[in-house]
N, C-alpha and C positions, 0 to 999 in steps of 0.2 A: 835701549829698552831694559828695565829692571823689574824685578818682582817685588811688589810691596804688599804688606797685610792690609786688609780693609781698615784696620784701626789706625793706620798712619794717613789714611785718606779721608775719613769720615768719622763722625760721632755715632757709634754703633749701639742701638738700643732695641727693646721691643715695646709694643703697645700694652694696653691694659685690659682688664675685664670689661665686657660689654655691660651697659646699664640694663636694667630690666625693661622689657617691651613698654610698660606703662610709663617709663621715664623719658621716652623719646618724645620729640615736640614737632610742630609744624615749622618752627623756625629754629635757627641756631647753627651750629657748626656740624658738618658731615661727620659720620663714624664709618670708618672703613673696616669692612671685615675681609677675611681671607677669601670667602666666596663671592666678594665684590670685584675682584681683580679682572675676571674674565669680561664682565660687563664694561668696566671702566675702559679696558684696552680696546673694546669694540666701539668705544665713543659716547658711552653713557656719561652724563654729567654727574659729578659728585654731589651736587644739589639734590638730585633725584634720590640719594640714598637716605637712610635714617639720620635725623637731625637731633642735636643735643643742645638744649638751651643753656645759656651762661650759667644760670644758677645750678642746674644739674651737673654741670661739669665742674663747678666749684665744689659742690657737696661730694662728688665722688673722686674729686682731685684728679680729674683727666688732664693728661698733658696735651698740649695743642702742637702738633707738628707743622712746621712752616711749609709754605709752597717750595717745590724743588725736592722735598724729601723723597728718597728711593724706597720703595716697599717690595718686599717678596715674602712669601709663606715661609715659615720656619718649622712648622709642625702640622700634622695632619696630611691627608692625601693631597691637598693643595700644595705642599712643598715639593711634590714630584713633578709639578706642571711647569716649573721654571718661568713663571709669569713675573716680570719686572715692571713696575708702575711707577710714574713721578707724579706727586701730588701737585695739581693744577691749582689749588688754593689750601689755606690752613685747614687741617682736619685732626679728629681724634682717631686713634688706631687701635684695634683689637690686639690682644695678647699673642695671637697665633702668627702675627706679622713682624718681620724684622724692619727696623727703620734706620735708614743711613742718611744722616745730614752731612753733605759734603764739607770739608773744611775749606777755609779761604785759600784760593789759589788752585783748588781742585775743580776741574771742568765736570759738572754734574752729569752732563750728557755722555761724557766720555766713560764715566762710572757705570752709567746705565747700560751702555752698548758692551762694555767689558764683561758685565754680569750676564748679559744675553749670551755672549760667546763662551764665558766660563761660569756656568750656573752653579751656585752653591749647593745645589742638590746632590752634588758629588760627595758632600759631606755626611749624607744620610748613611747611618751603619746598619739599620734593619729596615728594609723595604716594607715589612709587615706593619711596623710602628714608625713611620717616617718622622724624624725630628732632627733638629740641628740646635746645638747649645749656642748661646751668645758668644761664648769663649772661643768655639771652633769658627763661628762667623767672623770674629774680630781677627783671628790668625789667618783667615783664608787669604791666599796670595793671588794678585792678578798682575799681568804686565802693565807696566806704566812708562811712558816715554821719559827719559831723563830731563829734556826740556820742557818745562810746564806748558809753553805755547803749543807744543806738538800734540798735547791732548786735544785742544780746540781744533787743530788741523784734522785729526783723525775723526773727531766727532762730525766735523763739517762735511767731510769726504763720505763718511758711512751714513750720515744724516740725509745726504742728497739721494744716495742709493735707496734708503728706506722710503723716501718721499716717492720716488719713482715706483717702488713696489706697492706702496699704499694707493697710488693714483691707479695703477693697473687693477688692483682688486676692487676699487670703487667702480672703475669703468665695467668690470665683469658683473658687478652687482647691478649697475644700471642697465646692462643688457638683459639681465633676468627680469628686472623690473619692467623693461620695455616690452618683452614678450608676453608678460602677465597682463600688461595693460592692453595689448593688441587682442589677446583672448577675451578680455571683459568687454572691450569695446565691440567685438564682432558678435558674441554669443551671451554675454552678461554673466552673472555669478552662476556656477553651475549648481549651487545648492538652492538658492532662492528661484532660479529660472524665471525671472521676470520677463524674458522675451517669449516664454511659453513654447519652447521647443520640445519635440518629442523626447521622452526619457525613457530608459529601459534599464534593467538591472543587467550587470555584466554577464551573468550566467544565462540570460536569455538570448544573448546574441555571440557568445564566445565560449569556447571550452576552457576550463580553469582547472589546472592540474597542480601538482607539487612532486618534489623529488625525494632524495634520501641522502643519508650519509653512509657510504661504504664502510664496512668494519675496519677500524683502525688496526685491528689485530692482523688483518691481511693486508698490511701496508705495501708489501712488495708486489702483490698480486693486483690490487686496486688501485693504487696511486703511482703517480709518475708517468702516466700515459700521455697521449695526445689529444684529449677530450677535456675543454675547458669545464670547470665545476664551480658555480657560483654559490658564494655564502652571503648571508644577509649583510655583513660588514662591507661587502662590495656593491651593495645596492644604495646609491647615494644621490638619486634624483639626476643621473647622467647616462650617457650611453656607455655600454659595457663591451670593450674591445678585447680584453685579455682578463685573465684570473689569476689569483695567487697560487691556485692549486689545480691540477689536471688529474683525471682518472683514466683508466683503460677500458677498452672495449668489454673486457671480461666483468668489469664492475657494472657496466650497462645491462649486460645479460643476466648477472646473478643477483642484482639488487633492484630496488624499486625506483632506480634513476631512470630518467628518460632523457633523450636528446631533443632539445627545443630549437625550433628554426630560427633564423634571423628575423627580427621584427617581432619576436615575443616580448611582451612587457611583464616584468617581474615586479612583484609587490612583497615587501618584507613583513611578514606576519608577526613576527617577534624578534627581539634583539636588544641589546643595551642601548641606553641613552635615547637619542633621536631616531634610531634605526627603524622602530615599528612605523609602518605607514609610508616609508619612502619607496620609491620606484626606480626601476632601471629599464633600459631598452636594449635588448641583445643586438649587437653588431656582428656577432659570430655565433655559429651554432654551439650550444653549450647545455650542460645539465645543471641541476641545482641541488641544494640541500632541501630538507623537509620544512625549513623555515620560510622558504619563498613560495608564493603563489605565482603560478605562471599562467598568463593570460594569452592564449594562443591567437594568432592572426584570424581575422574575420573579415566580413564584407565592409567593415568600417576602416577608417585610415588609422593604423596603429600608433602613428606619431601623434595624432590628434588625441587618442585615448590617453597616451603617455603623459602629455602635457596637461590635460585635464585633470588627471589623477594627482600630478605634482600640485595643482592649485588646490585640491581637496584634501591636502596632507592632515590639517587639524581636524577635519570631520572624520577622516578615516581612522586616526588615532583614538578618537573618542569611542569608536565602536568596540575596542578591546574589551575582552572578559577575562575574568580570573581573579585570583587573590593577591598574592604578593607581587606578581608580575602579570600585567594586563597583556593578553595576546589576541590576535585575530586567528581566524581558521577559514578554511575553504568555503564553508557555509556563508560566512560573514562576507567575505570577498565577492562571492557570486552574487549577493544580494545589494551590493553597492550600485546605486542608480546614477547613470551618467546622461548627459545632454547628447542627443544624436541629431544634430541639424543635417540637412541634406549632404550627400557626399561631396558635391562640387565646392560647398562652403568649407568642409573639413580640409579639402585638398588646397583651397586658397590660403587658409591659415598655415597649413604645413609648408607651403612654398616661402612664406614669410618667415617661418620659424627656421627654415633651412639656412636662409641668408643670414639670419642673427646668429645661428649656431657656427656658421663658417667663421664670422667675425670673432665669436667668442673663442673659437679655437686658436685663432691667431694671437688673441690678447693672452690666452692660457699659455701659448708657447713663448710668447714674450715675457710673460711673468716668470715663467721657469728659468728663462735666461737671465733675467734680472736678479732672481733669488740666487741663481749660481754665481753671478757676478758679485753680488753681496758676500756670498760666502767666500769667494776667493780674496776680495779686497780685505775682509775683516780679518782673515787668516794671516795674509801678509802684513796687515797693519799691526796686529797684536804680536806678530813674530819679529817687528822691526825691520821687515824686508822692503818697506816702501821708502822711497826718497820723498820725505815730507817736505823738504825745502821747495819742491815743485808745486805744492799745493798752496795757494794763497791763504794768508791768515785772515779769517773773517774780520771785518772792520768793527764788529761789535759782537757781543755774546749773543748767540742765538737762543732765545727761550723756547723750551719745548712747546710745541702746539699739538694737541690731541687730534690726530685723524687716523682712526682705526688703531694700528699698532704703535701709537706715539712716535711716529716718524717726525724728525725735527726739520722744519722748513721755516725760512724767514717769512714774516708778514708781508703780503703783496704790497706793491706800490701801484696805486690806481693812477692810470694815465690815460688821457683821452687824445685821439689823433685821428686824422682823416683816414678812410679806408685805403689801404695799400693794395695796389693792383700787381699781381704776379703775372708775367707774359705767358702767352702761348709758347710751346717749345717744340723743336724738332726731336727732342728726346722721348716724346710721347708718341704712341703708347708703349715704346720699347722699355722705358723706365719701369714698367710694372712688373717685368720678369727678369731684367738684366740689372744686376747690382751695380755695374760700371756706369751704366746709363743713368740709373737712379742717383748716383753720386753726382754725376755731371748736371743733372736736372737740379738738385738741391743747391749746388754751388752757383748755378745761373740764378736761381730764384733768391738766394741769400744776397748776392750782389745787388739785384734789383730791389729787394727789401730794404737793405741798409741804405740805399741811395734815397728812399722815400721816407726815411725816419725823421730827417730834419732835426729838430731838438729833443725828440723823443728818445727814451732809452731803448736799447737793444734788449729783446727777450727771447731766449731760444724757445720757451713754450709758446709765446705768442706767434713765433715764426711757423712753428709746426701746426698750430691752429690754422693760420692763414694758408699754409701749403696744403693742408688736408682739404679745406674748403674749396680751394682753387681745383685740386684733383677731382673733387666731386662735381664742380661746375663743368670742367672740360670732358671728363669721362664719367657721366652720371651712373653708367652700368658697371663700371669697374668695381671690384672688391678689394681695396687697397687701403690698409690702415698703417700710417707711419709707426714705427716701433724703435726699439733699443738701438738697432743698427744705424737707423737713420739719425737718431739722437747723437750717436758716437760721431758720425760724419759732420753733423752740424757743429759739435764741440771741437773737432779738429779744425774746421774752418775758422771759428772763433779765435783759436789760439794762433792760426797762421795771420788772421787779420790783425790781431794785437800786436804780432811781431812786425807786420808790414806797415802799421800805422793806420790801417784802414778802419779800425776800431780802436778807441782809447778809452781809458778809465777815468772817470770823473767822480767826484764825491756829491751825494744828493743830500743837501742840507735837511730837507723836509723829511726825507726818509731816514736820515743818518745812516747812509750806506754807500758802498761803492757801486756804481753803475757803468754800463757800456755805453758809448756814445760813438755814432758814425761820424 
């Protein structure tokens, strides 16, 4: 591993001034602004951005950057966010963005991943006026493998980890959408109320209070105790189990803070960015600051109230009043009208929500493990501590495919095959709670799965899908989601099968890639 300046790895330049609003068109080449990066990294298409017609680009002498150009902000507050984006198609670029066109022989995806791990924002000299010069960017050094093919190996390895992370994030988003659709199916839209449920304002059925911020001048007396104290930055449409700060019993006595019970729903009345209008559900007794409205438990199901308020986020935000910063207040919160169907229907919804939340918790834990794995792998990869000879060299260059955080994954090969039957097993239901039994079950099913592949290629992801479906068939009431530990077990079996000759590598001409055959 050597340290190389970016100027040795890519052509470094900056974009140009943006055209006037009147000069944009309905057709043409996308124009990328620094403020566009967040949306693009979240999956927005470049074609949804402002477009510049060829005649305008020629008139303004705009440079067109090729697909694969790496972009990051070099000035303005966007430069502190460390967003790194790869162009999916030719585009024009604003002057606030640095543009890196990888040299021949340099793996662009390696360069992107290295810039994520070693962000150029470290070059910013004055955080109050964040900016980086092109000279400093050109001289900025990153670790690079001595052997060029090892760039591809590192990119391939980290790209797989990125893809797993992106998949978990997508699954979590899908669970949120599932819960939303369940609510809408059962009760309809809470604003339109097309099912004509009883509606009442929050203040008519529940007490609504707020808290306070104990004086920071009495830090030693009021802070560092054992009572959780919630700020609006911690109200994120999720359950609240712990807080960043705790206060003392003396703070409760001498200030306007109150201790709220488990089950209290918190609503952020003001705060930065998306904060205003978000809700939280107390899983511990806690106090709050004055920016939180606390909706205390009532005769209605608090979890039902919590999820309904989550669905009404946009409506609640629109209630804000004020000048430069629109805020909510206790009067406005008390006046919010909610659907109040019969209690048994509220409870039925909450029973479904709890099952989805349990699965979501497992996925969140798996996501945290995957992110920790990525962090460990990237650290070792960029320090040169990985034995890259053990990582197969990709058969072809993998083009970046935009899924969320631009994780690099190969295009899928579509195959058809008859349904594979995985046998019942003596390992069930023990495999639900015993890791050794789980491993034995997976190995048993992997052998059965590979025997039924015939001419089809082996896919770890397809196997995991088949295994998950079979578990649901055999144990419909079980709450088991295969995760990263199971994937590691499958991967270990694959390597053993390759060594034993049970699986072999074959070249797929149609897909132009290496596949595994039983």
